[in-house]
N, C-alpha and C positions, 0 to 999 in steps of 0.2 A: 442093398436088394435091387435086382434089376425086373424089369417089367421083360416077360418071354415074348417074342414075335416070331412070324412065320417067316421062313426064308423061302420064296418061292423057287421050284427047283428049276432050273434051265436046259433041262433036259431034251435034246430034240423030238424025242420020242413023245414026250407029253405035248410039246409044242404043236406036234404033227397030229396027234390026236385031239387037240383043242380044235384045229383047224378043219379035220374031219368032221369032227361033228357040227362046226358051223357051216361047213357045205353040207353035209346032210339036212339039216334044218332050212337052211335056202333051197335047195332042192325039193323038199317036201312042200313047202310055202308056196313055189312057183308052179308046180304041179297040179296042185289043188286049186291055186287062182285060174289055171289053164284049163281045168277040166271043167270047172263051174261054169267057166264063161265061155265054155264052147256051143257052136251052134248045134253041134251033134250031139248034146246032152239031152237024151230022151225025157231024162225028169223036168228039166226047162221047158224044152220044147210043151209036154203036156200042161204044165202049169200056167205058161203063157197062152194055151188054147182056152183053157178052162177060166182065166183071166177076161180073155176079149167074150167069152159066151155071156159071162155074169156082167159084162160093161153093157153086152147089148140088152140083156133084160133088164138091167137098173134104166137105160135111156129109154126103153119103151114103158117102163112104169113111172116114169118122170113126164114122158108125153102124154099119158094119160089122165095124171093128176092135175097137169097144166090145161087140157081139156076138161075137167072136172070143174076147175077154179071158174074159167072161162063161162061153162055154161050156168054159174051160179047166179 
């Protein structure tokens, strides 16, 4: 009894196809990163504005709380 095993085919079409899939995944990853890190991304700009606004509001609340503590 022998144990069957799979011989990886050495066809150039399969090798080119595997390389093509690898390149496609790499291009997808790089373009995804470039898009979401772009300064022209509207979603990122809106999120940044919202976070800055929230930070200002929280700083004002913190100042009010500190003032109230001093008044006690």
